[in-house]
C-alpha positions in Angstrom: 36.1 -20.2 136.7 38.7 -21.7 139.1 38.7 -25.1 137.5 39.8 -23.9 134.0 42.5 -21.6 135.6 43.7 -24.6 137.7 43.9 -26.8 134.6 45.8 -24.1 132.7 48.2 -23.7 135.5 48.8 -27.5 135.6 49.2 -27.6 131.9 51.9 -24.9 132.0 53.6 -26.8 134.9 53.7 -30.0 132.8 55.1 -28.1 129.8 57.8 -26.5 132.1 58.7 -29.8 133.7 59.1 -31.6 130.4 60.7 -28.5 128.7 58.4 -29.3 125.7 57.5 -25.7 124.6 60.4 -25.6 122.2 59.4 -29.0 120.6 55.8 -27.8 120.2 56.9 -24.6 118.6 59.1 -26.4 116.2 56.4 -28.9 115.3 53.9 -26.0 114.7 56.3 -24.3 112.2 57.5 -27.5 110.5 54.1 -29.1 110.0 52.5 -25.7 109.2 55.2 -25.3 106.5 54.4 -28.8 105.2 50.7 -27.9 105.1 51.3 -24.7 103.2 53.6 -26.3 100.7 51.2 -29.2 100.1 48.4 -26.7 99.5 50.7 -24.8 97.2 51.4 -27.9 95.2 47.7 -28.7 94.8 46.8 -25.1 93.9 49.5 -24.8 91.4 48.4 -28.1 89.8 44.9 -26.8 89.6 46.1 -23.4 88.3 47.9 -25.0 85.4 45.0 -27.3 84.6 42.1 -26.2 82.4 38.8 -25.3 84.1 39.0 -27.1 87.4 35.7 -27.0 89.3 36.0 -25.1 92.6 34.2 -27.9 94.4 36.7 -30.5 93.3 39.6 -28.2 94.3 38.1 -27.6 97.7 37.5 -31.3 98.3 41.0 -32.2 97.2 42.6 -29.6 99.4 40.5 -30.5 102.4 41.3 -34.2 101.9 45.0 -33.4 101.9 44.6 -31.2 104.9 42.9 -33.9 106.9 45.4 -36.5 105.9 48.3 -34.2 106.9 46.6 -33.4 110.2 46.0 -37.1 111.1 49.6 -38.0 110.0 51.0 -35.2 112.1 48.9 -36.1 115.2 49.6 -39.8 115.1 53.3 -39.7 114.2 54.0 -37.0 116.9 52.0 -38.9 119.5 53.7 -42.2 118.9 57.2 -40.8 118.7 56.8 -38.4 121.7 55.1 -41.0 123.9 57.9 -43.4 123.3 60.5 -40.7 124.0 58.7 -39.5 127.2 58.4 -43.1 128.5 62.1 -43.6 127.9 63.0 -40.3 129.7 60.7 -41.1 132.6 62.4 -44.6 133.1 65.8 -43.0 133.0 64.7 -40.4 135.6 63.3 -43.1 137.9 66.5 -45.1 137.5 68.6 -42.0 138.4 66.4 -41.1 141.4 66.3 -44.8 142.5 62.7 -44.4 143.5 59.1 -45.0 142.2 57.9 -41.8 140.7 54.4 -43.2 139.8 51.8 -40.5 140.3 54.3 -37.7 140.4 54.2 -34.5 138.3 56.9 -36.0 136.1 54.8 -39.1 135.6 51.7 -37.2 134.7 53.6 -34.9 132.4 55.1 -37.9 130.6 51.6 -39.1 129.8 50.0 -35.8 128.9 52.8 -33.9 127.1 52.9 -36.3 124.0 49.2 -35.7 123.5 49.5 -31.9 123.7 52.5 -32.0 121.3 50.5 -34.2 118.9 47.6 -31.8 119.0 49.9 -29.0 118.0 51.5 -31.1 115.3 48.1 -32.2 113.9 46.4 -28.8 114.3 49.1 -26.8 112.6 48.8 -28.1 109.0 45.0 -28.1 109.3 44.8 -24.5 110.4 47.2 -23.4 107.7 45.4 -25.4 105.0 41.9 -24.2 106.0 43.2 -20.6 105.8 44.4 -21.2 102.3 41.2 -22.9 101.2 39.0 -20.2 102.6 39.2 -17.9 99.5 38.0 -20.9 97.4 35.1 -21.5 99.7 34.2 -17.7 99.6 34.2 -17.8 95.8 32.0 -20.9 95.8 29.5 -19.1 98.0 29.3 -16.4 95.3 31.4 -13.8 97.2 33.5 -11.6 94.8 37.2 -11.6 95.5 39.8 -9.1 94.3 41.5 -11.8 92.3 40.4 -15.1 90.7 39.7 -17.8 93.4 42.9 -19.8 92.7 45.0 -16.7 92.5 43.5 -15.4 95.8 44.3 -18.8 97.5 47.9 -18.7 96.1 48.3 -15.2 97.5 47.2 -16.4 100.9 49.6 -19.3 100.6 52.6 -17.2 99.9 51.7 -14.7 102.6 51.4 -17.5 105.2 54.7 -19.1 104.1 56.4 -15.7 104.5 55.0 -15.2 108.0 56.1 -18.7 109.0 59.6 -17.7 107.9 59.3 -14.5 109.9 58.3 -16.5 112.9 61.3 -18.8 112.5 63.5 -15.8 112.2 62.1 -14.4 115.5 62.8 -17.7 117.2 66.3 -18.1 115.9 67.3 -14.4 116.2 67.7 -14.0 112.4 66.5 -10.7 110.8 62.8 -11.3 110.2 62.7 -10.0 106.6 65.6 -12.3 105.6 64.0 -15.4 107.1 60.7 -14.5 105.6 62.2 -14.1 102.2 64.1 -17.4 102.6 60.8 -19.2 103.1 59.4 -17.5 100.0 62.4 -18.7 98.0 61.6 -22.2 99.0 57.9 -21.7 97.9 59.0 -20.1 94.6 61.4 -23.0 93.9 58.5 -25.5 94.6 56.2 -23.5 92.3 58.9 -23.5 89.5 59.3 -27.2 89.7 55.6 -27.7 89.5 55.4 -25.4 86.5 58.0 -27.4 84.6 56.4 -30.7 85.5 52.9 -29.6 84.6 
């Protein structure tokens, strides 16, 4: 019991030292929004196509979700690792001492991995939530709406709440920021409708 608590304490210390909680929060929302809009695009495309098989829709959505997750993880890790190494070298230079093995050194190695996990997990979590109604329908479970319509409702709901979360972070009225996010989703849906 003491080992996990100690690890959590160390993790919180690394995040505090590196001041990376804001970055992780921003990555979670931005990549979560990317995941939701990607799923929205796929679902709208399927919705306007005739008789798309649920298995095909689920596979396509999962493929896109995994690709977004891998892209988010790798891009965040590479960019954050480079940035943390640069900051650590600058800190060492300013301190005029070797900081190898210090808390700052350990944080500079672990924080990019943690941020990358957030960046990769966010679109995957959002996408799986959106695909869940399709999976339920494929298992024979009756939904209040048609499978694609149910998934689209989940998509718009999650986009709204991502907007609400951004509003809470920025101090903007939650309903206004939630509606702003929905306007973006509605514009994307309208463009897809005209293209399809």
